[in-house]
C-alpha positions in Angstrom: 45.3 -52.1 -17.2 48.5 -51.1 -18.1 48.0 -51.4 -21.5 44.7 -49.2 -22.1 46.6 -46.0 -21.5 49.8 -45.1 -23.9 53.4 -44.9 -23.4 53.1 -41.4 -23.9 50.5 -39.0 -22.5 51.1 -36.5 -24.9 51.0 -36.0 -28.9 52.9 -32.7 -30.4 53.5 -33.7 -34.0 52.5 -30.9 -36.6 49.1 -31.0 -36.0 48.5 -30.8 -32.8 51.1 -27.6 -32.8 48.7 -25.7 -35.2 45.7 -26.3 -33.6 47.4 -24.9 -30.4 49.0 -22.4 -32.1 44.5 -21.7 -33.5 43.4 -21.8 -29.5 45.7 -19.3 -28.3 45.8 -16.7 -30.8 42.0 -16.7 -30.7 41.8 -17.5 -26.8 44.3 -14.5 -25.9 42.6 -11.0 -27.9 38.5 -12.5 -26.1 40.3 -12.7 -22.9 42.0 -9.4 -23.3 38.6 -7.9 -24.3 36.9 -9.2 -21.7 38.3 -6.5 -19.2 36.4 -4.5 -20.6 33.4 -6.3 -21.8 32.7 -8.0 -18.4 32.8 -4.3 -16.3 30.1 -3.3 -15.2 28.2 -6.1 -16.4 28.3 -8.7 -13.3 29.3 -8.1 -9.9 32.9 -9.0 -9.2 32.4 -12.4 -8.0 30.9 -13.1 -11.5 33.5 -12.1 -13.2 35.7 -13.8 -10.5 34.1 -17.1 -11.7 33.9 -16.3 -16.2 37.8 -16.4 -16.0 37.7 -19.3 -14.0 35.4 -20.7 -17.2 37.5 -19.3 -19.3 40.9 -21.0 -18.3 39.1 -23.9 -18.2 38.0 -23.9 -21.8 40.8 -22.8 -23.1 43.3 -25.7 -20.9 40.5 -28.2 -21.7 40.8 -27.5 -25.7 44.8 -27.7 -25.8 44.3 -30.9 -24.2 41.7 -32.2 -26.6 44.8 -31.0 -29.5 47.4 -33.1 -27.5 46.9 -35.9 -25.6 47.8 -39.4 -27.5 44.8 -42.0 -25.8 41.1 -42.2 -26.7 39.9 -42.7 -23.1 41.6 -39.3 -21.9 40.3 -37.9 -25.2 37.1 -37.8 -24.5 37.7 -36.8 -21.2 38.8 -33.5 -22.0 36.3 -33.8 -24.6 33.1 -34.0 -21.9 35.3 -31.3 -19.8 35.4 -28.7 -23.0 31.5 -29.9 -23.4 30.1 -29.3 -19.7 32.4 -25.8 -19.0 31.4 -24.1 -22.7 27.6 -25.1 -21.2 28.2 -23.7 -17.8 29.5 -20.3 -20.3 26.2 -19.5 -22.5 24.0 -20.5 -19.6 26.2 -17.9 -17.7 23.2 -15.5 -17.8 21.2 -17.8 -16.4 18.9 -14.8 -15.6 17.3 -15.2 -19.5 15.4 -17.9 -20.3 16.3 -18.1 -23.6 19.7 -18.8 -22.3 18.8 -21.8 -20.5 17.4 -23.4 -23.6 20.0 -22.6 -25.4 22.2 -24.8 -22.9 20.0 -27.3 -22.8 20.0 -27.7 -26.5 23.7 -27.4 -26.4 23.9 -29.8 -23.6 21.7 -33.0 -24.9 23.2 -32.0 -28.7 27.0 -32.4 -27.0 26.5 -35.2 -25.8 24.7 -37.6 -28.5 27.7 -35.9 -30.4 29.4 -38.0 -27.4 27.8 -41.4 -27.3 28.9 -41.4 -30.7 32.5 -40.9 -30.4 32.1 -43.5 -27.5 30.3 -46.3 -29.9 33.5 -45.9 -32.7 36.3 -46.2 -29.9 35.1 -48.6 -28.5 34.7 -50.3 -31.6 38.7 -49.2 -32.2 39.7 -50.5 -28.7 37.9 -54.1 -29.9 40.6 -54.2 -32.6 43.4 -52.2 -30.9 43.4 -53.7 -27.3 44.3 -50.4 -26.0 43.2 -46.9 -26.4 46.4 -45.4 -27.8 46.5 -43.3 -30.6 49.4 -45.4 -32.7 48.2 -49.5 -31.4 45.2 -47.7 -32.9 46.6 -46.6 -35.8 48.2 -50.1 -36.4 45.3 -52.1 -35.7 42.8 -50.0 -37.9 45.4 -51.5 -41.1 43.6 -55.2 -40.5 40.5 -53.7 -39.1 38.0 -55.2 -42.3 36.5 -52.7 -44.4 33.0 -52.9 -42.9 34.1 -51.7 -40.2 36.2 -49.1 -40.9 32.8 -47.8 -43.1 31.0 -48.3 -39.4 33.4 -46.4 -37.4 33.8 -43.8 -39.8 30.1 -43.1 -40.1 30.3 -43.0 -35.8 33.3 -40.5 -35.8 31.4 -38.2 -38.8 28.3 -38.1 -36.7 29.7 -37.6 -33.6 32.5 -34.7 -34.9 30.2 -33.6 -36.9 27.7 -32.4 -34.2 30.0 -30.2 -32.3 30.8 -28.9 -35.7 27.6 -27.9 -36.7 27.3 -30.0 -39.8 24.4 -29.5 -41.5 21.6 -30.9 -39.8 23.7 -31.4 -36.7 23.7 -27.7 -36.4 20.8 -26.9 -34.5 22.5 -26.2 -31.3 24.9 -24.0 -32.1 22.6 -20.8 -33.5 21.0 -21.0 -30.1 24.2 -21.1 -28.0 26.9 -19.1 -29.6 24.9 -15.7 -28.8 23.4 -17.0 -25.9 27.6 -16.9 -24.6 29.0 -13.3 -23.7 30.4 -12.2 -26.7 34.2 -13.0 -25.8 32.8 -17.0 -25.5 31.2 -16.6 -28.4 34.6 -15.5 -30.8 36.3 -18.4 -28.8 33.2 -21.6 -29.1 33.1 -20.4 -32.9 36.6 -19.4 -33.7 38.6 -22.3 -31.7 36.0 -24.9 -30.3 34.2 -25.9 -33.3 37.2 -26.6 -34.7 38.2 -29.5 -31.9 35.5 -31.2 -34.6 38.1 -30.6 -37.2 40.6 -31.5 -35.7 39.2 -34.4 -34.2 37.9 -35.8 -38.1 41.3 -35.4 -39.3 43.2 -37.2 -36.7 41.1 -39.6 -36.0 40.0 -40.5 -40.2 42.7 -39.4 -42.3 45.4 -40.2 -39.5 44.2 -43.4 -37.7 41.5 -44.9 -39.6 43.0 -43.7 -42.7 40.9 -43.7 -45.8 38.8 -46.4 -46.7 37.0 -45.7 -50.2 36.1 -42.7 -52.3 32.9 -42.2 -51.0 34.3 -41.0 -47.6 35.6 -38.1 -49.2 32.3 -38.1 -51.5 29.6 -38.1 -48.1 31.8 -35.1 -46.2 31.9 -33.2 -49.6 27.9 -33.5 -50.2 27.8 -33.1 -46.3 30.1 -29.4 -47.2 28.0 -27.7 -49.6 24.4 -28.5 -48.3 26.8 -27.0 -45.2 27.5 -24.0 -46.9 24.7 -22.7 -48.2 21.9 -23.6 -45.7 24.8 -21.3 -43.1 24.7 -18.4 -45.4 21.3 -18.4 -46.5 20.0 -18.8 -42.6 22.8 -15.6 -42.3 20.9 -13.9 -44.7 17.7 -13.4 -43.1 18.6 -13.4 -39.3 18.7 -9.7 -37.4 20.2 -10.8 -34.7 23.7 -9.5 -34.9 25.1 -12.7 -33.4 22.7 -15.5 -34.3 23.6 -14.1 -37.8 27.3 -14.7 -37.2 26.4 -17.9 -35.9 24.5 -19.3 -39.2 28.3 -18.1 -40.6 30.1 -20.2 -38.5 28.1 -23.0 -39.9 28.9 -21.4 -43.6 32.7 -22.1 -42.6 33.0 -24.8 -41.2 30.8 -26.2 -45.1 34.0 -24.3 -46.2 36.7 -26.1 -44.3 35.0 -29.3 -45.1 35.2 -28.9 -48.3 39.2 -28.8 -47.9 38.8 -31.9 -46.0 36.6 -33.6 -48.2 38.6 -32.8 -51.0 41.5 -34.7 -49.2 39.9 -37.5 -48.3 38.4 -38.2 -51.9 41.7 -37.5 -53.5 43.7 -40.0 -50.9 40.9 -43.3 -52.4 41.7 -41.9 -56.0 46.0 -42.2 -55.3 46.3 -38.6 -56.1 49.2 -37.7 -52.8 49.8 -34.2 -54.2 46.1 -32.9 -54.9 44.9 -34.4 -51.3 48.0 -32.1 -49.3 46.7 -29.0 -51.7 43.4 -29.5 -50.4 44.2 -30.3 -46.6 46.2 -27.4 -46.8 43.8 -25.3 -48.2 40.9 -26.9 -46.0 43.1 -25.4 -42.5 44.3 -22.1 -44.1 40.2 -21.2 -43.9 40.0 -23.0 -40.6 42.7 -20.2 -39.1 41.2 -17.3 -40.7 37.5 -18.2 -40.0 38.8 -18.7 -36.7 40.6 -14.8 -37.0 38.0 -13.1 -38.6 34.7 -14.6 -37.2 36.9 -13.8 -33.5 37.4 -10.3 -34.1 33.6 -10.1 -35.1 31.6 -11.6 -32.4 34.0 -9.0 -30.4 32.8 -6.1 -33.0 29.5 -7.8 -32.0 29.9 -7.8 -28.6 31.3 -4.0 -28.9 27.5 -2.8 -30.4 26.1 -4.4 -27.8 27.6 -3.2 -25.5 27.5 0.2 -26.1 23.9 -0.1 -27.9 22.3 -3.0 -25.2 20.5 -4.3 -28.4 22.1 -7.0 -30.6 19.0 -6.2 -33.7 20.2 -4.7 -36.4 17.0 -3.5 -37.1 17.4 -0.8 -33.8 21.4 0.1 -35.0 21.8 2.4 -37.6 24.4 5.6 -38.0 26.8 3.5 -35.6 29.9 4.9 -38.0 30.0 8.2 -36.4 29.3 7.1 -32.8 31.9 4.1 -32.4 34.2 4.5 -36.0 37.3 2.1 -35.1 34.6 -0.2 -34.0 33.5 0.1 -37.4 36.1 0.2 -39.3 36.9 -3.0 -37.0 34.2 -4.7 -38.4 34.5 -3.6 -41.9 38.0 -4.9 -42.0 36.0 -8.5 -40.1 33.4 -8.0 -43.3 35.8 -8.1 -46.0 37.9 -10.7 -45.0 34.2 -13.1 -44.6 33.3 -12.1 -48.1 36.7 -13.4 -49.4 37.7 -9.6 -50.5 41.7 -9.4 -52.0 44.3 -9.2 -50.4 42.6 -10.4 -47.0 43.6 -13.3 -45.6 40.0 -15.0 -46.1 40.0 -14.5 -50.2 43.1 -16.4 -50.4 42.2 -19.3 -48.3 38.8 -19.5 -50.3 40.8 -19.7 -53.5 43.2 -21.9 -53.3 40.3 -24.1 -52.2 38.5 -23.5 -55.0 42.1 -24.3 -57.3 42.3 -27.5 -55.6 38.4 -28.7 -57.1 39.6 -27.4 -60.3 43.5 -29.2 -60.3 40.6 -32.2 -59.2 38.3 -31.6 -62.8 41.9 -32.0 -64.7 42.8 -35.5 -63.3 39.5 -37.4 -62.9 37.0 -38.9 -65.5 33.2 -39.2 -66.0 30.5 -38.1 -63.1 33.4 -37.1 -60.6 34.5 -34.5 -62.8 30.8 -32.9 -63.2 30.6 -33.4 -59.5 33.3 -31.8 -58.6 33.0 -28.7 -61.2 28.9 -28.3 -59.3 31.3 -28.4 -56.2 33.4 -25.4 -57.4 30.4 -24.1 -58.1 28.5 -23.8 -55.3 31.5 -23.0 -53.7 31.7 -19.5 -55.4 27.3 -19.4 -54.8 28.7 -19.4 -51.3 31.2 -16.5 -51.6 28.4 -14.4 -53.2 26.0 -14.7 -50.5 28.2 -14.2 -48.6 29.5 -10.9 -49.9 25.5 -10.4 -50.0 25.0 -10.5 -46.3 27.9 -8.5 -44.6 26.8 -5.7 -47.2 23.8 -6.5 -45.7 25.0 -6.6 -41.7 27.5 -3.7 -42.0 25.3 -1.2 -43.7 22.0 -1.3 -41.7 24.7 -1.2 -38.2 26.5 0.9 -39.1 25.6 3.7 -42.1 22.7 6.0 -42.4 20.6 7.0 -39.3 20.3 5.8 -36.1 17.0 3.8 -36.0 16.4 4.1 -32.3 17.4 4.9 -28.8 20.0 2.3 -28.3 21.6 3.6 -31.9 21.5 7.1 -30.8 23.3 6.7 -27.3 26.2 4.3 -28.1 29.3 5.6 -27.8 32.9 3.9 -28.8 34.0 1.5 -25.9 36.9 0.2 -23.8 40.3 0.6 -24.5 41.2 -3.6 -23.6 38.0 -4.0 -26.3 39.5 -1.9 -29.3 43.4 -3.9 -28.2 41.8 -7.4 -28.9 39.6 -6.4 -31.9 42.9 -4.9 -33.6 45.4 -7.4 -32.7 42.9 -9.7 -34.7 42.3 -6.9 -37.3 46.2 -6.8 -37.7 46.5 -10.6 -38.3 43.5 -10.7 -41.1 46.1 -8.3 -43.6 49.0 -10.3 -42.5 47.4 -13.7 -43.3 46.3 -12.2 -46.5 50.0 -10.6 -47.6 51.7 -14.1 -46.0 50.3 -16.5 -48.3 53.2 -18.1 -49.3 55.0 -18.5 -46.0 52.2 -20.1 -44.2 51.2 -22.0 -47.1 54.9 -23.6 -46.3 54.6 -24.1 -43.1 51.0 -25.5 -44.0 52.4 -28.3 -46.2 54.2 -29.3 -43.2 51.2 -29.9 -41.1 48.5 -31.5 -44.1 51.5 -33.8 -44.8 52.5 -35.4 -41.6 48.1 -35.7 -41.0 48.7 -37.9 -44.4 51.7 -39.8 -43.5 53.4 -38.2 -47.0 56.6 -36.2 -47.3 55.9 -32.6 -48.8 59.7 -31.7 -49.1 60.1 -33.4 -52.4 56.5 -31.9 -53.4 56.4 -28.5 -55.2 53.7 -25.9 -54.7 55.9 -23.4 -56.9 55.8 -21.1 -53.8 58.6 -18.4 -53.8 59.2 -15.1 -52.0 56.1 -13.5 -53.1 53.9 -15.7 -55.5 52.3 -18.8 -54.7 51.3 -21.5 -57.8 49.1 -24.4 -57.1 51.3 -26.7 -59.3 54.3 -26.4 -60.3 54.5 -25.8 -63.5 51.4 -24.4 -63.8 50.5 -20.4 -65.1 47.4 -19.7 -62.4 49.2 -17.9 -59.4 48.5 -15.8 -56.8 50.3 -12.7 -55.1 48.6 -10.7 -52.7 51.4 -8.0 -51.8 51.7 -7.9 -56.0 47.4 -7.4 -55.6 47.6 -5.4 -53.1 50.1 -3.0 -54.7 47.7 -2.4 -57.7 44.9 -1.9 -55.4 47.0 0.8 -53.6 47.9 2.1 -57.2 44.5 2.5 -58.3 42.5 4.0 -54.7 45.7 6.5 -55.5 44.9 7.6 -58.9 41.4 7.7 -58.7 42.0 10.6 -55.9 44.1 11.9 -57.9 41.8 12.2 -60.6 39.0 13.0 -57.8 41.5 16.0 -56.6 42.8 17.3 -59.9 39.5 17.5 -61.8 36.4 16.4 -59.9 36.2 18.1 -56.6 35.6 22.2 -57.7 32.2 20.5 -59.5 30.9 19.1 -56.3 27.4 20.6 -55.3 26.2 19.5 -51.9 22.7 19.4 -51.1 20.2 17.7 -49.4 19.5 14.2 -50.7 15.9 14.2 -53.2 13.0 13.1 -51.5 10.8 13.2 -53.8 8.8 16.0 -52.4 9.0 14.8 -49.5 10.7 17.0 -46.4 12.3 15.8 -42.9 12.6 12.5 -43.9 14.1 10.1 -41.0 15.1 6.7 -40.7 11.8 5.3 -40.9 12.4 5.8 -44.4 15.4 4.2 -44.5 15.9 0.7 -45.9 15.7 -1.8 -43.7 17.1 -6.1 -43.1 14.5 -7.1 -44.0 14.3 -5.5 -47.1 17.3 -6.1 -48.6 17.3 -10.0 -47.8 13.5 -9.7 -49.4 15.0 -11.1 -52.9 17.4 -13.5 -51.3 13.6 -14.4 -49.2 12.2 -15.3 -52.6 14.5 -16.5 -54.9 15.1 -19.3 -51.7 11.3 -19.2 -51.2 11.6 -23.2 -52.2 13.5 -23.8 -48.6 13.2 -21.4 -45.9 9.3 -21.2 -46.7 8.3 -17.9 -46.0 5.5 -17.2 -44.0 3.6 -13.4 -43.1 1.7 -12.0 -40.5 -0.4 -8.7 -41.0 -2.7 -7.7 -38.5 -5.2 -4.1 -38.7 -6.4 -2.1 -36.8 -9.6 0.6 -37.8 -11.2 3.5 -36.8 -13.6 2.9 -39.3 -14.2 0.8 -42.7 -12.5 3.1 -44.7 -10.0 4.3 -41.8 -7.2 1.5 -40.6 -5.6 3.6 -37.8 -2.5 1.0 -37.7 -1.0 -1.5 -39.8 1.0 -4.8 -38.8 3.3 -7.2 -40.6 5.2 -9.1 -39.7 7.2 -11.6 -42.3 8.8 -15.3 -40.8 11.3 -17.7 -42.7 10.3 -21.2 -41.5 13.5 -23.6 -39.4 12.4 -26.7 -41.6 15.5 -28.9 -40.1 13.7 -27.8 -36.2 10.2 -28.4 -38.2 10.4 -31.6 -39.7 13.5 -32.8 -37.7 13.9 -32.7 -34.6 10.6 -31.3 -33.4 9.2 -34.7 -34.8 12.1 -36.2 -32.7 11.3 -34.4 -29.3 7.4 -35.4 -29.3 8.6 -39.4 -29.9 10.2 -39.2 -26.9 7.8 -37.8 -25.3 5.8 -39.9 -26.1 7.5 -43.0 -25.2 8.1 -41.8 -21.8 4.5 -41.2 -21.2 3.9 -45.0 -22.4 6.9 -45.9 -20.1 5.1 -44.5 -17.0 3.1 -47.2 -17.2 5.5 -49.5 -15.9 5.7 -47.2 -12.8 2.6 -47.9 -11.1 4.1 -46.8 -7.3 3.1 -51.0 -6.9 5.6 -53.0 -5.0 4.6 -56.3 -5.9 5.1 -55.4 -9.3 8.1 -53.9 -9.0 9.3 -57.3 -7.3 7.7 -59.1 -10.4 10.0 -57.3 -12.8 13.1 -57.8 -10.8 11.7 -61.4 -11.2 11.2 -61.8 -15.0 14.5 -60.1 -15.4 16.8 -62.6 -12.5 15.0 -65.6 -15.2 15.6 -64.0 -18.2 19.5 -63.8 -17.2 19.7 -67.4 -15.8 17.9 -68.8 -19.6 20.8 -67.0 -21.4 24.2 -66.7 -18.9 25.4 -69.5 -21.4 24.5 -68.3 -24.5 27.0 -65.6 -24.4 
C-alpha cells in the first residue's frame, strides 16, 4: 500500500508556483469584492456558508496544482468540482441555477471518469501514483498506449477547460454562480485544466508524436472561433463573458499546442517561447476576465438585470464601474499597451517563427492557425465594443438602468486591484516573460539559461538577432504624446468652432431610448456572416385590429446551439431510451431477481479461471 503514495506529498516547482500565483491574485480581490456584493442579497447564515465554500474552493484549487500524487490529485480535483457545484446552485430558488448545476456536475464527472482511466493505465506501468515514478515509467511505455493515455487526458481536462465541444456546461454554470465566484471559476478554475494538460501531457507523459500538438491546435482554433461567435450573439452579460472564456481558453491552448508540436519536431527554443505565450495569456485572461465578471456583478447589483438590452446610460450613473469595464474590454480586445495585447502578440510571433522553421503543409497549417487567431482578435474587439456601448453608453432603456447607482467601496477596491494588474502586466512584459521562461523551461525539461530571448529592460524580441521587437513602455509613451498633441491642437484651433446643438433626428423630435442602436442590431451582420454555423431563425407575431391595421408586431430572432441540438440532445435522448429499456428487467418479481443472481453466479464460475 505504501508504494501508492509518494515519498514527497507536495510539489513546489516553478509550474506549481505559477498556478498558485494565478489562484491567489484572482481570489483575493474577488473575496474583498464579495463583502459589498453579498450585503443585502443573502441572510447572515447564507453569507457565512458562502465564505466557507469560497475558502474550500480556493484551497482545493491550491492543492490541485501542488500535490505530487495522482490519487491525491483526484481527491482534491473532486473536492474542487463539488464545492464549485454548490456555488453554482447557491441561489437554489432559481430553476436556472439547478439546471446549470446539473449540467455542470454531469459534465465534470464525465471528465473525471476519463482522468481516472488515464491514471489507472499509468499506474499499471509505474506501480505507483507518484508523479515522478509515472514520469520514469512513461519513458518505456509503448507508443500506442501513450496515445491512448494522451486522448484520455485531453478529454478529461478538456471537459473542465471548456474545449469545444466539451464546453456545454460553461455558459450555463458561470452566469448562475455569484459574480465573485464566476470571476474565480472563469479566471482560475478552468485554468487548473490547463495545468493538468501541461503537467501530465508535457511534463509526465512526454510528447510522443507531432499529431498530438496538431490535434490540440485544431481544437484550439475551433474553440476560439466558436466561443467568440456565440459571445457576439449573447444579450446576457455574464453568458457573453462565459462564452468569451471559451474563446480565451482556445488562445491559451494555441500556445500550449504549438509548444507540443515544436517539442515533437525538435525545436526546443520555439517550444519554450510558445509555452511562454500560452502561460502569459493564461494569467492575463485570469486578470481581465476576473475584472469583467466583477464589473458584470456590479451592474447586476445596481440594476437587478443582466440583459444588456435593458441597460444603457450607465456611464453617467456608474462612472467608476464603467471605467473598469472599459479597461477590461480594451485588454481582452488586445489593444496596446495592455496585457492582452502582449500575450496575443507573443502567440502570433510564435506562429510566424514556426512558419519560418518548418516546411510543406505544416507551414500552411501554422499560417492558417495564425490567421484564425487574428480573426478571433477582431471578433473579440467587435464583441466588447458591443458589450460596452450597449451597456454603458446612450440613454437608459429601462427602469432598471434609470435607478442605477455606483456600487460599494469594497466592490470598487476589488475591481481597481485587477485594473492595476492589467496595466502592470502590459508594461512589465519583459520582466514577466523572463520569469515565465523558467516556468516553461521547467515544464518542458529544458534549461532556458542558455537561451537568448533578446530581453532587456524595455524591449523584448521573440528571437535573438531578429528585427521584430515590442516595447510596451515605448508604445505607451507614443500614445501619450499623440493624445497630448491631439488635445493641444483641439484647444488651439478647434475649440472655438464647436457648436453644440440637438442631434439631427430626421425631422422627428423627442427621440427616446427605443430609437437607439440595440445589441441585436449590432450583431446582425455577424449573424448573417456566420449563418452557416449559427443557423438563425425568427419568430414574428402580428395582432390586428382589422385587416388593414396592425395593433402590435412582435419580432424575435434566435440562433441554434448546434452542439446542444446535434450532440447532447440526441445523447440524452439515447440515455433515456436505454433507461426505459432497462426498466423491463425490473418487473418486481422476486423469482426473476433470484434467476438473475443464479445466472450471474453461473457465469462467474464458468469464466473464473479464464482471467
